[in-house]
N, C-alpha and C positions, 0 to 999 in steps of 0.2 A: 597541377595548375601551372600554366606558363604565362610569362609576361607578353604584352603586345609586341614587343620587339622580337622575342623568340618566334612568335607566330608569323610575323612579317618575314623574318629570315627563312623560316622553314617552308612557308606556303606561298609567299607573294614576292619573292626575290628571284626573278627569272635570270637565266644566264645573261651576261652582258650582251646587249644587242650590237651588231656590227655597225660600222660607220654608215652603211646605206640606210639604217633605220633612223638616222638623224638625231641620235641621242648622244650628247656629249657627256652627260652624267645622269645615271639612272637612280634606282632605288637605293636608299641608304644615307642620303644627306638631307639637309634642311629643305632643299629644293631640287628639282630635276632641271637639267640644262638641255634644251632642245635646239636643233639647228634646222628650222624650216627651209624648204626648197626656195631658193631665191626667186622672187617674182610671183610666187603663189600667195593666195589669200588663205588665212587660217580660219577654218570653220570649227566652232566650239559649241558643245551642248552638254547639258547635265540632266540626269534623271535620278530620282530616288525611288526605290522599290521597298515597300514596307510589308512585312509579314501580316497576313490576314486582311490586307487591303489590295495589294497588287499581285500577290501570289498566295496559294494555300500554305499554311505553316507546315503541313505534312507532306508537301511536295518533295520529290527526291532532291537531295542537296546539289547534285550535278546539274539538274535542270534549273534550280534557282540561280546557280552561278552563271550558266549559259544565258538565262533569260535576262538577268540584270544587265549584262553587257549588250545583249542583242537589242533591247528596246532603246538604248542610247545610240548604238550604231545606226539604227533605223533613221534617226534624225540626220545623220551624215548622208545616208543614201538619198533622202528626200532633197538634199541640197546639191546633189551631184558631186559630193566630195569624196576623195580617196582617204580611207581611214589610215591614220598614222599612229596615234598614241592614245593612252587612256590613263586616268587616275581612278582609284577605287577607295571609298571610305566604307568600312565594314563595322557595323555595330552588332555585337554579339551578347547574348544573355550571360555568357561565361566564357572564360578563356579555355575552351575545351579542345585539347589536342587529340581529337578522336577521329573516327571515320567520317563524321559529318563534314568537318572542315576540310579534310583531304578531298572528299568528293566535290564539295563546293569549288575548291580551287581547281580541281581537274576540269570541271565544266567551264569555268571562267577562262582558264588558260587555253583550252581546246579551241574556243571561239576566237581568242586572240590569235592563235596560230593560223586558223583557217582564214582569217580576214586580214592578216598582216598588221595587226594592231599591237603595239608594244606597251605593256604595263610599265609605267615609268615612275610610279609613286602612289602614295595614298596614306591611309590611317586605319588603325584598328582601335575600337573603344568598346566600353561596356554599356549595355542598355537593351531595349527591345530590338529584336532582329530587324535590321534594315540595311540596305546597300545603296550607297550613292556612287554613281559612275559618271565621270566627266570624260567625254571623248573629244579628240581633236583630229581634224582632217585637213586636207589641202584641196583647193580648187583654183584653176586659173582665173585671172581677172575677167570679169564680164561673162563668166560661164556658169556661175552659181545658179541653181534652180531655186526660185523663191515662190512665195504665195502671191506675188503682186503683179505678175506679168500677163495673166490671162486676158483674152480679148473676146468680144462677141464674135461668134462664128467658129471659135475653136472647138475641137472635138474633146470630149471628156473620156478618158480611158483609165483602166486600172490594170495593174499587173496581177498575175496569179489568180487566186480565188478569194472569195469573201465568206465571212461567217464562221470560219474554222476556229478562231479564238473563242467566240461565244459558245460555239457548239462543244468545244473541248471543255470549257468551264462547266457547262451543263452536265456533261458526262461525269466529270470529276465529282460534282456535287451529288450525282446519282450513285456514286460508289464505284465507277469504272476506274480500274488501276492498271489496265493493260497499256503500257507506254508505247506499244507498237500501233495502237489504234490511230488512224490518220488524224482524227480530230483532237485527240489528246496530245499527239505529237505537235500539232499546230499551236496548241495553247501553251504547252510547257517548253517547247523548243522552237520558238519563232525564228525565222530566217531573215535577217536584214537584207534588203534588196540593193546591196552596194554596187554590184555589177550592173544592175539595171539603171541606177542613178547615173553612173558614168556613161553608159550607152546613150542616155537620153540628153546628155549635154548637147547644146546646139540645135535640138529638135523641140523639146518641150518649152512652152511659154510660162508654165507655172507647175509647181508640184508640192505635194505634202504626203507624209506617210499616214496610213489609216491606223491610228492607234486608239482613238476615242470613239470610233464608229464612222462609217462612210458619210452619213448626212452631217454629223457634227464637224468632221474635218473638211468636207466640201464647203460648209458654211464659212470656214476660215479663209478659204481661197476666194470665195465670192466677195467676202467683206474686204479682203486685201486688194482685190483687183477691181472692185466696183462693178461687178457684173452679176447676172443671174444664170440659172441653169434649168434645162429641160432634161429630165432623166427618162430612161427607158428601162423600167424595173425588170421586165422580162429578159433583158440582156445581161443582168448581173451574173457573173460567173460564180457559182456556188461551190463551196468546198466539198470534197469527196465525203460521202456519208452523211451530209447535213440533213437531207430530206428524211433519211431513215431515223436519225436521232431526234429531230425536232418537228417533223411533219412539214407540209408545204408552207403554211402560214408562219410557223416558227422559224423555218429556214430563211424566208424572205425578211423577217424581222431581224434575225441575226446578221444578215448581210447588210442591211441598212443601218442598224443602230448598234450592233455589237462592236466592242472594241477588240484590241489585241490581234488584229490581222497583220499589221506591219507590212502591208502591200503599199505600193506607190499609186496615188491618184494624181493623174497628170492632165494638163490642158495642152493640146497640140494644134497648131494650124493644120487644117485637113490635108494639105499637100505633104505634111511630114509623117502622117500616120503609117503609110506603108513602109517607109524607111525605118521608123521606130519599131514596128512589128518585126521586121527582118532582123534588126540588131538584137532584139530580145530573144527571138527564136534561136539565134546562134548560141545564146546562153541558156537555152532550155526553158524559157519562160514565155508565157502567153501575155498578150496585151489586148484587152477587150474594150471595144467602144461601148460606153454605157449612156451617152447623152451628148448634148451640145450646150455651149454657153450662149447666152442671149443678153441683150441690153437691159431688159426689165429686171429689177431686183427680185430675189426670192428663188425658191426651188419649185418647179412644176413637174407633174408626172407621178408623184407619190404623195400619200397622206403623211402629214407631218405631226400628227398627234402622238402622245405618249412620250417616252424617254427620247431625248436627243443626244445619245452618247454619254460617255463617262464624264462625270464632274466630281472633282475631289471634295468640294465643299457643298454639294447639293444637300437639300433638306433630308434628314433621315439617315445621313451617312452613306455608306457604300451601296451600290445597286443590289437589288434582290435581297433586301433586308440585312445588308451587311456582309453578303457573300464576297469573298475575295475575288477580284478580277483585275484587269489591267487598265491601261490607259495612261500613256505618258505623252504629254503635249509636246 
């Protein structure tokens, strides 16, 4: 049995970052000291992932580590922010210095390295398995993408594909454990669209990441911007293998209501759509038009009955009778 300080030293104290990382003092003191880029705005977000609620307790430890950071970085992507730093609070049932913790740390650090995010502090304590991650990024003044700038006449578009998170969850619940399956990979290893967020600066009028389901997250943009939407359901880009896994009706339902996709839903003036598509194509990512914004409030073009995305405190607990899923607002 090891103390929390020994675990932090062994697994969560990376090599001291260089001056270019903007870290004056990292892990090991009461606080970290950061040096943000002069003139930039600091974008900060926090998410908590709880075992049995946001991810399956039996999921691979490396995937849990990756996922805990990815869902937080997705919020920076939605704001058009460049990822810089993160803090991580890990609650463990026991101070187990075994392969699980090593794999968890490996998954977490790998995504830090891939996205240029420096782990600069955190905490380890005892309790039911949960991971809290605070991410910090930078964005130039007046260039942040928010939920409040959409206007009637704007095009609605989404990066990548939809329904993969919900499809992967359904496969996991059905016993699938092949981590190479495209849907399971989408669920367990979501990819925050940081490069897309940067590319959409100056083009998108509003943006949000699709964490709680397309319709639920679209509703936040409509409320924030005071507009309505007309969707084209047949235009929704569906994740690879979704039809085969869920059938046509289930696939459409997953695309509209399923969480854990972590794609970006954006509003764009029509004259910016071609440029936005070109920028994302250079980064290997599609941008699909799925509707338009209108003056009249509400969402048209789809049936709105049934579940409207993930809600942490909905009646009856987690969706599907308590099955673990995602959804980070």
